[in-house]
N, CA, C, O and the ligand as a Tripos MOL2 file, in Angstrom:
@<TRIPOS>MOLECULE
protein
  289   287    73     0     0
PROTEIN
NO_CHARGES

@<TRIPOS>ATOM
      1 N         199.1920   76.5200  137.7530 N.3       1 MET1
      2 CA        200.5450   77.1940  137.7360 C.3       1 MET1
      3 C         201.4200   76.3620  136.6680 C.2       1 MET1
      4 O         201.1170   75.2210  136.3200 O.2       1 MET1
      5 N         202.4460   77.0080  136.2300 N.am      2 ARG2
      6 CA        203.3200   76.2440  135.4340 C.3       2 ARG2
      7 C         204.8850   76.8240  135.8050 C.2       2 ARG2
      8 O         205.0320   78.0390  135.9410 O.2       2 ARG2
      9 N         205.7250   76.1530  135.9170 N.am      3 ALA3
     10 CA        207.2180   76.5870  136.0180 C.3       3 ALA3
     11 C         207.9080   77.2960  135.2320 C.2       3 ALA3
     12 O         207.7630   77.0920  134.0270 O.2       3 ALA3
     13 N         208.6710   78.1280  135.5990 N.am      4 GLU4
     14 CA        209.8170   78.7340  134.6330 C.3       4 GLU4
     15 C         211.1820   78.1320  135.0960 C.2       4 GLU4
     16 O         211.4970   78.0610  136.2840 O.2       4 GLU4
     17 N         211.9800   77.6970  134.0480 N.am      5 TYR5
     18 CA        213.1410   77.0320  134.4640 C.3       5 TYR5
     19 C         214.3370   78.1930  134.6170 C.2       5 TYR5
     20 O         214.2960   79.2130  133.9300 O.2       5 TYR5
     21 N         215.1070   78.0120  135.3110 N.am      6 GLY6
     22 CA        216.2790   79.0080  135.4900 C.3       6 GLY6
     23 C         217.0740   79.2280  134.1170 C.2       6 GLY6
     24 O         216.6630   78.6790  133.0950 O.2       6 GLY6
     25 N         218.0450   79.9150  134.1070 N.am      7 ALA7
     26 CA        218.6770   80.2690  132.8280 C.3       7 ALA7
     27 C         219.2460   79.1850  132.0750 C.2       7 ALA7
     28 O         219.4370   79.2700  130.8620 O.2       7 ALA7
     29 N         219.5510   78.0650  132.8300 N.am      8 GLY8
     30 CA        220.1820   76.8350  132.1630 C.3       8 GLY8
     31 C         219.0750   75.9120  131.7440 C.2       8 GLY8
     32 O         219.4340   74.8040  131.3470 O.2       8 GLY8
     33 N         217.9490   76.1440  131.7610 N.am      9 GLY9
     34 CA        217.0220   75.2530  131.3430 C.3       9 GLY9
     35 C         216.4600   74.1450  132.1430 C.2       9 GLY9
     36 O         216.5420   74.3230  133.3580 O.2       9 GLY9
     37 N         215.9570   73.1370  131.7860 N.am     10 PRO10
     38 CA        215.3320   72.1730  132.8850 C.3      10 PRO10
     39 C         216.3640   71.6360  133.8220 C.2      10 PRO10
     40 O         216.0190   71.1900  134.9160 O.2      10 PRO10
     41 N         217.6730   71.6580  133.4290 N.am     11 SER11
     42 CA        218.7590   71.1580  134.3240 C.3      11 SER11
     43 C         218.9620   72.0420  135.3860 C.2      11 SER11
     44 O         219.5220   71.6400  136.4050 O.2      11 SER11
     45 N         218.5480   73.2820  135.2690 N.am     12 ASP12
     46 CA        218.7890   74.3980  136.3250 C.3      12 ASP12
     47 C         217.6060   74.2220  137.3350 C.2      12 ASP12
     48 O         217.6830   74.8960  138.3630 O.2      12 ASP12
     49 N         216.6190   73.4760  137.1900 N.am     13 GLY13
     50 CA        215.4790   73.3710  138.0030 C.3      13 GLY13
     51 C         214.5330   74.5800  137.9230 C.2      13 GLY13
     52 O         214.6910   75.4870  137.1060 O.2      13 GLY13
     53 N         213.5270   74.5320  138.8370 N.am     14 VAL14
     54 CA        212.6260   75.5330  138.6540 C.3      14 VAL14
     55 C         212.8860   76.7900  139.1830 C.2      14 VAL14
     56 O         213.3030   76.7680  140.3400 O.2      14 VAL14
     57 N         212.7350   78.0750  138.5740 N.am     15 ARG15
     58 CA        213.3020   79.4350  139.0850 C.3      15 ARG15
     59 C         211.9860   79.9090  139.8380 C.2      15 ARG15
     60 O         212.0390   80.2490  141.0200 O.2      15 ARG15
     61 N         210.9620   79.9180  139.2070 N.am     16 LEU16
     62 CA        209.8950   80.7130  139.4220 C.3      16 LEU16
     63 C         208.5290   80.0020  139.0550 C.2      16 LEU16
     64 O         208.5080   79.2360  138.0910 O.2      16 LEU16
     65 N         207.4120   80.2320  139.7850 N.am     17 TRP17
     66 CA        206.1160   79.5110  139.3760 C.3      17 TRP17
     67 C         205.2200   80.8660  138.8040 C.2      17 TRP17
     68 O         205.2680   81.9800  139.3260 O.2      17 TRP17
     69 N         204.4760   80.5350  137.7260 N.am     18 HIS18
     70 CA        203.6830   81.4240  137.1030 C.3      18 HIS18
     71 C         202.0370   80.7850  137.1330 C.2      18 HIS18
     72 O         201.6770   79.6140  137.2470 O.2      18 HIS18
     73 N         201.2940   81.9190  136.9980 N.am     19 MET19
     74 CA        199.9520   81.3610  137.0090 C.3      19 MET19
     75 C         199.4140   81.2850  135.4540 C.2      19 MET19
     76 O         199.4760   82.2890  134.7430 O.2      19 MET19
     77 N         198.9080   80.0960  134.9860 N.am     20 VAL20
     78 CA        198.4160   80.0320  133.6490 C.3      20 VAL20
     79 C         196.8540   79.6280  133.7530 C.2      20 VAL20
     80 O         196.3880   79.0900  134.7570 O.2      20 VAL20
     81 N         196.1760   79.9150  132.7210 N.am     21 ARG21
     82 CA        194.7460   79.6330  132.7180 C.3      21 ARG21
     83 C         194.6920   78.1850  132.0450 C.2      21 ARG21
     84 O         195.1220   77.9710  130.9120 O.2      21 ARG21
     85 N         194.1410   77.2560  132.8350 N.am     22 GLY22
     86 CA        193.9730   75.9440  132.1930 C.3      22 GLY22
     87 C         195.4120   75.2170  132.0750 C.2      22 GLY22
     88 O         196.2130   75.1280  133.0060 O.2      22 GLY22
     89 N         195.5900   74.7420  130.8460 N.am     23 ALA23
     90 CA        196.8190   74.1470  130.2470 C.3      23 ALA23
     91 C         197.8200   74.9710  129.4480 C.2      23 ALA23
     92 O         198.8180   74.5220  128.8830 O.2      23 ALA23
     93 N         197.4060   76.2730  129.4800 N.am     24 GLU24
     94 CA        198.0870   77.1810  128.5130 C.3      24 GLU24
     95 C         199.5960   77.1560  128.9050 C.2      24 GLU24
     96 O         200.0160   76.7580  129.9920 O.2      24 GLU24
     97 N         200.3810   77.6500  127.8470 N.am     25 ASP25
     98 CA        201.6400   77.7370  128.2870 C.3      25 ASP25
     99 C         202.1400   79.2650  128.2520 C.2      25 ASP25
    100 O         203.3470   79.5000  128.3060 O.2      25 ASP25
    101 N         201.2670   80.2200  128.1670 N.am     26 VAL26
    102 CA        201.5520   81.4230  128.3650 C.3      26 VAL26
    103 C         200.9660   81.9170  129.6910 C.2      26 VAL26
    104 O         199.7530   81.8420  129.8820 O.2      26 VAL26
    105 N         201.8350   82.4430  130.6530 N.am     27 ALA27
    106 CA        201.4520   83.0030  131.9280 C.3      27 ALA27
    107 C         200.4260   84.1960  131.8920 C.2      27 ALA27
    108 O         200.3240   84.8600  130.8600 O.2      27 ALA27
    109 N         199.7270   84.4560  132.9100 N.am     28 MET28
    110 CA        199.0440   85.4600  133.0650 C.3      28 MET28
    111 C         199.7110   86.9280  132.7240 C.2      28 MET28
    112 O         199.1750   87.8420  132.0980 O.2      28 MET28
    113 N         201.1020   86.9030  133.3410 N.am     29 CYS29
    114 CA        201.8700   87.9670  133.0720 C.3      29 CYS29
    115 C         202.3950   88.2340  131.6410 C.2      29 CYS29
    116 O         203.0230   89.2560  131.3630 O.2      29 CYS29
    117 N         202.0960   87.2300  130.7210 N.am     30 GLY30
    118 CA        202.5040   87.3170  129.3510 C.3      30 GLY30
    119 C         203.8460   86.6050  128.9620 C.2      30 GLY30
    120 O         204.2970   86.6160  127.8160 O.2      30 GLY30
    121 N         204.4500   85.9730  130.0510 N.am     31 ARG31
    122 CA        205.7050   85.2440  129.7170 C.3      31 ARG31
    123 C         205.3340   83.9090  129.0860 C.2      31 ARG31
    124 O         204.3640   83.2890  129.5220 O.2      31 ARG31
    125 N         206.0210   83.4720  128.1420 N.am     32 GLU32
    126 CA        205.8830   82.4000  127.5380 C.3      32 GLU32
    127 C         206.6250   81.2410  128.2590 C.2      32 GLU32
    128 O         207.7980   81.4390  128.5720 O.2      32 GLU32
    129 N         206.0910   80.1440  128.5260 N.am     33 LEU33
    130 CA        206.6990   79.1840  129.3160 C.3      33 LEU33
    131 C         207.0130   77.7560  128.6360 C.2      33 LEU33
    132 O         206.2250   77.3530  127.7800 O.2      33 LEU33
    133 N         207.9800   77.0840  128.9350 N.am     34 ASP34
    134 CA        208.2150   75.7320  128.3090 C.3      34 ASP34
    135 C         206.9080   74.9420  128.4060 C.2      34 ASP34
    136 O         206.3250   74.8750  129.4880 O.2      34 ASP34
    137 N         206.4630   74.3850  127.3880 N.am     35 ALA35
    138 CA        205.1410   73.4160  127.3850 C.3      35 ALA35
    139 C         205.6300   72.3660  128.1260 C.2      35 ALA35
    140 O         204.7390   71.8600  128.8080 O.2      35 ALA35
    141 N         206.7970   71.8010  128.2640 N.am     36 GLY36
    142 CA        207.0360   70.7330  128.8490 C.3      36 GLY36
    143 C         207.5300   70.9830  130.4320 C.2      36 GLY36
    144 O         208.0970   70.0970  131.0710 O.2      36 GLY36
    145 N         207.2580   72.2200  130.9370 N.am     37 ALA37
    146 CA        207.6920   72.6370  132.2600 C.3      37 ALA37
    147 C         206.5740   72.0180  133.2810 C.2      37 ALA37
    148 O         205.3950   72.0460  132.9270 O.2      37 ALA37
    149 N         206.8460   71.6000  134.2290 N.am     38 PRO38
    150 CA        206.0350   71.0350  135.4490 C.3      38 PRO38
    151 C         204.9270   71.9940  135.6310 C.2      38 PRO38
    152 O         205.0650   73.1960  135.4040 O.2      38 PRO38
    153 N         203.7950   71.4420  136.0530 N.am     39 VAL39
    154 CA        202.6690   72.0730  136.4300 C.3      39 VAL39
    155 C         202.1640   71.6570  137.8790 C.2      39 VAL39
    156 O         202.3970   70.5460  138.3560 O.2      39 VAL39
    157 N         201.4740   72.6190  138.5110 N.am     40 ARG40
    158 CA        200.9510   72.5020  139.8420 C.3      40 ARG40
    159 C         199.4960   72.9340  139.7940 C.2      40 ARG40
    160 O         198.9880   73.6230  138.9100 O.2      40 ARG40
    161 N         198.9480   72.4760  140.7750 N.am     41 ASP41
    162 CA        197.5130   72.9850  140.8600 C.3      41 ASP41
    163 C         197.3990   74.2850  141.5500 C.2      41 ASP41
    164 O         198.0830   74.4290  142.5630 O.2      41 ASP41
    165 N         196.6450   75.2480  141.1600 N.am     42 ALA42
    166 CA        196.5430   76.5610  141.5210 C.3      42 ALA42
    167 C         196.5330   76.7350  143.0920 C.2      42 ALA42
    168 O         196.9600   77.7550  143.6340 O.2      42 ALA42
    169 N         196.0410   75.7180  143.7400 N.am     43 VAL43
    170 CA        195.6960   75.6770  145.3790 C.3      43 VAL43
    171 C         197.1940   75.8200  145.9930 C.2      43 VAL43
    172 O         197.3550   76.2260  147.1440 O.2      43 VAL43
    173 N         198.1880   75.4900  145.2220 N.am     44 ASP44
    174 CA        199.4590   75.5110  145.6110 C.3      44 ASP44
    175 C         200.3260   76.7670  145.6510 C.2      44 ASP44
    176 O         201.5180   76.7740  145.9570 O.2      44 ASP44
    177 N         199.5370   77.9110  145.2810 N.am     45 TRP45
    178 CA        200.1310   79.1330  144.8790 C.3      45 TRP45
    179 C         200.5400   79.7250  146.1510 C.2      45 TRP45
    180 O         199.6490   79.8910  146.9840 O.2      45 TRP45
    181 N         201.7680   80.0820  146.4540 N.am     46 GLY46
    182 CA        202.4260   80.6880  147.5870 C.3      46 GLY46
    183 C         202.9570   79.6610  148.3300 C.2      46 GLY46
    184 O         203.6780   80.0530  149.2470 O.2      46 GLY46
    185 N         202.8000   78.1730  148.2020 N.am     47 LYS47
    186 CA        203.0930   77.2470  149.0170 C.3      47 LYS47
    187 C         204.5210   76.4030  148.6760 C.2      47 LYS47
    188 O         205.0310   75.5150  149.3590 O.2      47 LYS47
    189 N         204.9440   76.9070  147.5400 N.am     48 THR48
    190 CA        206.0730   76.0830  147.0720 C.3      48 THR48
    191 C         207.1580   76.6550  147.6300 C.2      48 THR48
    192 O         207.0750   77.7570  148.1730 O.2      48 THR48
    193 N         208.4630   75.8690  147.5480 N.am     49 PRO49
    194 CA        209.8010   76.2760  148.1750 C.3      49 PRO49
    195 C         210.2690   77.4440  147.1390 C.2      49 PRO49
    196 O         210.8340   78.4530  147.5600 O.2      49 PRO49
    197 N         210.0100   77.2510  145.8230 N.am     50 GLU50
    198 CA        210.4920   78.3780  144.8970 C.3      50 GLU50
    199 C         209.5050   79.5130  144.9590 C.2      50 GLU50
    200 O         208.3740   79.2940  145.3940 O.2      50 GLU50
    201 N         209.8210   80.5740  144.5970 N.am     51 LEU51
    202 CA        209.1500   81.9540  144.5360 C.3      51 LEU51
    203 C         208.0900   81.8610  143.3270 C.2      51 LEU51
    204 O         208.2940   81.3020  142.2490 O.2      51 LEU51
    205 N         206.9850   82.4870  143.7080 N.am     52 CYS52
    206 CA        206.0040   82.6750  142.6050 C.3      52 CYS52
    207 C         205.9390   84.0380  142.0290 C.2      52 CYS52
    208 O         206.2290   85.0170  142.7160 O.2      52 CYS52
    209 N         205.5160   84.1530  140.6170 N.am     53 CYS53
    210 CA        205.6600   85.3040  140.1400 C.3      53 CYS53
    211 C         204.7560   86.5150  140.6350 C.2      53 CYS53
    212 O         203.5350   86.3710  140.7080 O.2      53 CYS53
    213 N         205.3390   87.6380  140.9520 N.am     54 HIS54
    214 CA        204.3790   88.6410  141.6060 C.3      54 HIS54
    215 C         203.2890   89.2340  140.7160 C.2      54 HIS54
    216 O         202.1710   89.5270  141.1400 O.2      54 HIS54
    217 N         203.6790   89.3860  139.4870 N.am     55 THR55
    218 CA        202.7210   89.7700  138.4470 C.3      55 THR55
    219 C         201.6210   88.9340  138.3120 C.2      55 THR55
    220 O         200.4720   89.3680  138.2270 O.2      55 THR55
    221 N         201.9290   87.7020  138.2860 N.am     56 CYS56
    222 CA        200.8950   86.5660  137.9310 C.3      56 CYS56
    223 C         199.9440   86.5740  139.2680 C.2      56 CYS56
    224 O         198.7200   86.4580  139.2230 O.2      56 CYS56
    225 N         200.6680   86.7210  140.3890 N.am     57 GLY57
    226 CA        199.7630   86.7720  141.5770 C.3      57 GLY57
    227 C         198.7570   87.7900  141.8130 C.2      57 GLY57
    228 O         197.7190   87.6250  142.4540 O.2      57 GLY57
    229 N         199.2420   89.1210  141.1050 N.am     58 ALA58
    230 CA        198.4640   90.2160  141.2430 C.3      58 ALA58
    231 C         197.0680   89.8550  140.2950 C.2      58 ALA58
    232 O         195.9260   89.9970  140.7320 O.2      58 ALA58
    233 N         197.3750   89.3880  138.9850 N.am     59 TYR59
    234 CA        196.3850   89.1490  138.2200 C.3      59 TYR59
    235 C         195.3850   88.0330  138.7640 C.2      59 TYR59
    236 O         194.1720   88.1900  138.6270 O.2      59 TYR59
    237 N         195.8660   87.0070  139.3280 N.am     60 TYR60
    238 CA        195.2360   85.8410  139.7830 C.3      60 TYR60
    239 C         194.2190   86.4010  140.8830 C.2      60 TYR60
    240 O         193.0040   86.2210  140.7960 O.2      60 TYR60
    241 N         194.8060   87.0680  141.8810 N.am     61 LEU61
    242 CA        193.9350   87.5240  142.8920 C.3      61 LEU61
    243 C         192.8790   88.5370  142.5470 C.2      61 LEU61
    244 O         191.8720   88.7560  143.2200 O.2      61 LEU61
    245 N         193.2260   89.1450  141.3970 N.am     62 ARG62
    246 CA        192.2120   90.1220  141.0600 C.3      62 ARG62
    247 C         190.8340   89.3740  140.4760 C.2      62 ARG62
    248 O         189.6690   89.7110  140.6870 O.2      62 ARG62
    249 N         191.3380   88.2340  139.6620 N.am     63 GLU63
    250 CA        190.2800   87.3440  138.9440 C.3      63 GLU63
    251 C         189.5660   86.5050  140.0370 C.2      63 GLU63
    252 O         188.3980   86.1440  139.8910 O.2      63 GLU63
    253 N         190.2470   86.2280  141.0540 N.am     64 THR64
    254 CA        189.5610   85.4460  142.3110 C.3      64 THR64
    255 C         189.5970   86.1600  143.5930 C.2      64 THR64
    256 O         190.4580   85.9640  144.4500 O.2      64 THR64
    257 N         188.4950   87.1120  143.7050 N.am     65 PRO65
    258 CA        188.5730   88.0970  144.7590 C.3      65 PRO65
    259 C         188.2590   87.3620  146.3790 C.2      65 PRO65
    260 O         188.5000   87.8440  147.4860 O.2      65 PRO65
    261 N         187.6890   86.1430  146.0530 N.am     66 TYR66
    262 CA        187.3390   85.4220  147.1400 C.3      66 TYR66
    263 C         188.6460   84.8780  147.9330 C.2      66 TYR66
    264 O         188.6960   84.7150  149.1520 O.2      66 TYR66
    265 N         189.5920   84.6530  147.0990 N.am     67 LEU67
    266 CA        190.8670   84.1230  147.5550 C.3      67 LEU67
    267 C         191.6880   85.3550  148.1010 C.2      67 LEU67
    268 O         192.3900   85.2540  149.1070 O.2      67 LEU67
    269 N         191.5950   86.2020  147.5780 N.am     68 ALA68
    270 CA        192.3690   87.6130  147.9810 C.3      68 ALA68
    271 C         191.7180   87.8410  149.3680 C.2      68 ALA68
    272 O         192.4570   87.9470  150.3470 O.2      68 ALA68
    273 N         190.4200   87.9200  149.4990 N.am     69 ALA69
    274 CA        190.0100   88.1950  150.9390 C.3      69 ALA69
    275 C         190.4760   87.3740  151.9370 C.2      69 ALA69
    276 O         190.6800   87.8180  153.0670 O.2      69 ALA69
    277 N         190.7130   85.9510  151.5730 N.am     70 GLU70
    278 CA        191.1550   84.9190  152.5890 C.3      70 GLU70
    279 C         192.6230   85.4040  152.9820 C.2      70 GLU70
    280 O         193.0030   85.0840  154.1090 O.2      70 GLU70
    281 N         193.4550   86.1120  152.2090 N.am     71 HIS71
    282 CA        194.7750   86.3820  152.5810 C.3      71 HIS71
    283 C         194.8760   87.7100  153.1580 C.2      71 HIS71
    284 O         195.9570   88.1380  153.5630 O.2      71 HIS71
    285 N         193.8190   88.3710  153.2130 N.am     72 GLN72
    286 CA        193.7970   89.6490  154.0470 C.3      72 GLN72
    287 C         193.7950   89.6100  155.6010 C.2      72 GLN72
    288 O         193.7770   90.6590  156.2440 O.2      72 GLN72
    289 ZN        204.1220   85.3600  135.7420 Zn       73 ZN73
@<TRIPOS>BOND
     1     1     2 1
     2     2     3 1
     3     3     4 2
     4     3     5 am
     5     5     6 1
     6     6     7 1
     7     7     8 2
     8     7     9 am
     9     9    10 1
    10    10    11 1
    11    11    12 2
    12    11    13 am
    13    13    14 1
    14    14    15 1
    15    15    16 2
    16    15    17 am
    17    17    18 1
    18    18    19 1
    19    19    20 2
    20    19    21 am
    21    21    22 1
    22    22    23 1
    23    23    24 2
    24    23    25 am
    25    25    26 1
    26    26    27 1
    27    27    28 2
    28    27    29 am
    29    29    30 1
    30    30    31 1
    31    31    32 2
    32    31    33 am
    33    33    34 1
    34    34    35 1
    35    35    36 2
    36    35    37 am
    37    37    38 1
    38    38    39 1
    39    39    40 2
    40    39    41 am
    41    41    42 1
    42    42    43 1
    43    43    44 2
    44    43    45 am
    45    45    46 1
    46    46    47 1
    47    47    48 2
    48    47    49 am
    49    49    50 1
    50    50    51 1
    51    51    52 2
    52    51    53 am
    53    53    54 1
    54    54    55 1
    55    55    56 2
    56    55    57 am
    57    57    58 1
    58    58    59 1
    59    59    60 2
    60    59    61 am
    61    61    62 1
    62    62    63 1
    63    63    64 2
    64    63    65 am
    65    65    66 1
    66    66    67 1
    67    67    68 2
    68    67    69 am
    69    69    70 1
    70    70    71 1
    71    71    72 2
    72    71    73 am
    73    73    74 1
    74    74    75 1
    75    75    76 2
    76    75    77 am
    77    77    78 1
    78    78    79 1
    79    79    80 2
    80    79    81 am
    81    81    82 1
    82    82    83 1
    83    83    84 2
    84    83    85 am
    85    85    86 1
    86    86    87 1
    87    87    88 2
    88    87    89 am
    89    89    90 1
    90    90    91 1
    91    91    92 2
    92    91    93 am
    93    93    94 1
    94    94    95 1
    95    95    96 2
    96    95    97 am
    97    97    98 1
    98    98    99 1
    99    99   100 2
   100    99   101 am
   101   101   102 1
   102   102   103 1
   103   103   104 2
   104   103   105 am
   105   105   106 1
   106   106   107 1
   107   107   108 2
   108   107   109 am
   109   109   110 1
   110   110   111 1
   111   111   112 2
   112   111   113 am
   113   113   114 1
   114   114   115 1
   115   115   116 2
   116   115   117 am
   117   117   118 1
   118   118   119 1
   119   119   120 2
   120   119   121 am
   121   121   122 1
   122   122   123 1
   123   123   124 2
   124   123   125 am
   125   125   126 1
   126   126   127 1
   127   127   128 2
   128   127   129 am
   129   129   130 1
   130   130   131 1
   131   131   132 2
   132   131   133 am
   133   133   134 1
   134   134   135 1
   135   135   136 2
   136   135   137 am
   137   137   138 1
   138   138   139 1
   139   139   140 2
   140   139   141 am
   141   141   142 1
   142   142   143 1
   143   143   144 2
   144   143   145 am
   145   145   146 1
   146   146   147 1
   147   147   148 2
   148   147   149 am
   149   149   150 1
   150   150   151 1
   151   151   152 2
   152   151   153 am
   153   153   154 1
   154   154   155 1
   155   155   156 2
   156   155   157 am
   157   157   158 1
   158   158   159 1
   159   159   160 2
   160   159   161 am
   161   161   162 1
   162   162   163 1
   163   163   164 2
   164   163   165 am
   165   165   166 1
   166   166   167 1
   167   167   168 2
   168   167   169 am
   169   169   170 1
   170   170   171 1
   171   171   172 2
   172   171   173 am
   173   173   174 1
   174   174   175 1
   175   175   176 2
   176   175   177 am
   177   177   178 1
   178   178   179 1
   179   179   180 2
   180   179   181 am
   181   181   182 1
   182   182   183 1
   183   183   184 2
   184   183   185 am
   185   185   186 1
   186   186   187 1
   187   187   188 2
   188   187   189 am
   189   189   190 1
   190   190   191 1
   191   191   192 2
   192   191   193 am
   193   193   194 1
   194   194   195 1
   195   195   196 2
   196   195   197 am
   197   197   198 1
   198   198   199 1
   199   199   200 2
   200   199   201 am
   201   201   202 1
   202   202   203 1
   203   203   204 2
   204   203   205 am
   205   205   206 1
   206   206   207 1
   207   207   208 2
   208   207   209 am
   209   209   210 1
   210   210   211 1
   211   211   212 2
   212   211   213 am
   213   213   214 1
   214   214   215 1
   215   215   216 2
   216   215   217 am
   217   217   218 1
   218   218   219 1
   219   219   220 2
   220   219   221 am
   221   221   222 1
   222   222   223 1
   223   223   224 2
   224   223   225 am
   225   225   226 1
   226   226   227 1
   227   227   228 2
   228   227   229 am
   229   229   230 1
   230   230   231 1
   231   231   232 2
   232   231   233 am
   233   233   234 1
   234   234   235 1
   235   235   236 2
   236   235   237 am
   237   237   238 1
   238   238   239 1
   239   239   240 2
   240   239   241 am
   241   241   242 1
   242   242   243 1
   243   243   244 2
   244   243   245 am
   245   245   246 1
   246   246   247 1
   247   247   248 2
   248   247   249 am
   249   249   250 1
   250   250   251 1
   251   251   252 2
   252   251   253 am
   253   253   254 1
   254   254   255 1
   255   255   256 2
   256   255   257 am
   257   257   258 1
   258   258   259 1
   259   259   260 2
   260   259   261 am
   261   261   262 1
   262   262   263 1
   263   263   264 2
   264   263   265 am
   265   265   266 1
   266   266   267 1
   267   267   268 2
   268   267   269 am
   269   269   270 1
   270   270   271 1
   271   271   272 2
   272   271   273 am
   273   273   274 1
   274   274   275 1
   275   275   276 2
   276   275   277 am
   277   277   278 1
   278   278   279 1
   279   279   280 2
   280   279   281 am
   281   281   282 1
   282   282   283 1
   283   283   284 2
   284   283   285 am
   285   285   286 1
   286   286   287 1
   287   287   288 2
@<TRIPOS>SUBSTRUCTURE
     1 MET1         2 RESIDUE 1 A MET
     2 ARG2         6 RESIDUE 1 A ARG
     3 ALA3        10 RESIDUE 1 A ALA
     4 GLU4        14 RESIDUE 1 A GLU
     5 TYR5        18 RESIDUE 1 A TYR
     6 GLY6        22 RESIDUE 1 A GLY
     7 ALA7        26 RESIDUE 1 A ALA
     8 GLY8        30 RESIDUE 1 A GLY
     9 GLY9        34 RESIDUE 1 A GLY
    10 PRO10       38 RESIDUE 1 A PRO
    11 SER11       42 RESIDUE 1 A SER
    12 ASP12       46 RESIDUE 1 A ASP
    13 GLY13       50 RESIDUE 1 A GLY
    14 VAL14       54 RESIDUE 1 A VAL
    15 ARG15       58 RESIDUE 1 A ARG
    16 LEU16       62 RESIDUE 1 A LEU
    17 TRP17       66 RESIDUE 1 A TRP
    18 HIS18       70 RESIDUE 1 A HIS
    19 MET19       74 RESIDUE 1 A MET
    20 VAL20       78 RESIDUE 1 A VAL
    21 ARG21       82 RESIDUE 1 A ARG
    22 GLY22       86 RESIDUE 1 A GLY
    23 ALA23       90 RESIDUE 1 A ALA
    24 GLU24       94 RESIDUE 1 A GLU
    25 ASP25       98 RESIDUE 1 A ASP
    26 VAL26      102 RESIDUE 1 A VAL
    27 ALA27      106 RESIDUE 1 A ALA
    28 MET28      110 RESIDUE 1 A MET
    29 CYS29      114 RESIDUE 1 A CYS
    30 GLY30      118 RESIDUE 1 A GLY
    31 ARG31      122 RESIDUE 1 A ARG
    32 GLU32      126 RESIDUE 1 A GLU
    33 LEU33      130 RESIDUE 1 A LEU
    34 ASP34      134 RESIDUE 1 A ASP
    35 ALA35      138 RESIDUE 1 A ALA
    36 GLY36      142 RESIDUE 1 A GLY
    37 ALA37      146 RESIDUE 1 A ALA
    38 PRO38      150 RESIDUE 1 A PRO
    39 VAL39      154 RESIDUE 1 A VAL
    40 ARG40      158 RESIDUE 1 A ARG
    41 ASP41      162 RESIDUE 1 A ASP
    42 ALA42      166 RESIDUE 1 A ALA
    43 VAL43      170 RESIDUE 1 A VAL
    44 ASP44      174 RESIDUE 1 A ASP
    45 TRP45      178 RESIDUE 1 A TRP
    46 GLY46      182 RESIDUE 1 A GLY
    47 LYS47      186 RESIDUE 1 A LYS
    48 THR48      190 RESIDUE 1 A THR
    49 PRO49      194 RESIDUE 1 A PRO
    50 GLU50      198 RESIDUE 1 A GLU
    51 LEU51      202 RESIDUE 1 A LEU
    52 CYS52      206 RESIDUE 1 A CYS
    53 CYS53      210 RESIDUE 1 A CYS
    54 HIS54      214 RESIDUE 1 A HIS
    55 THR55      218 RESIDUE 1 A THR
    56 CYS56      222 RESIDUE 1 A CYS
    57 GLY57      226 RESIDUE 1 A GLY
    58 ALA58      230 RESIDUE 1 A ALA
    59 TYR59      234 RESIDUE 1 A TYR
    60 TYR60      238 RESIDUE 1 A TYR
    61 LEU61      242 RESIDUE 1 A LEU
    62 ARG62      246 RESIDUE 1 A ARG
    63 GLU63      250 RESIDUE 1 A GLU
    64 THR64      254 RESIDUE 1 A THR
    65 PRO65      258 RESIDUE 1 A PRO
    66 TYR66      262 RESIDUE 1 A TYR
    67 LEU67      266 RESIDUE 1 A LEU
    68 ALA68      270 RESIDUE 1 A ALA
    69 ALA69      274 RESIDUE 1 A ALA
    70 GLU70      278 RESIDUE 1 A GLU
    71 HIS71      282 RESIDUE 1 A HIS
    72 GLN72      286 RESIDUE 1 A GLN
    73 ZN73       289 GROUP 0 **** ****
């Protein structure tokens, strides 16, 4: 996962978390993210105080159906 900053950039803090493959800086939803933005492990998806991107969540759960089953 990689963070998307608020409108003011890094000083605004994390606005949203996106899912990325490996260390890429383009999210599964297609959004380009700041390569210097914070990253977290995928297991933290849904557990952050900040929101997670719904589109990325849909892609991510489709690619990892065993995780989707756990959430049902
Ligand atoms: Zn996203």
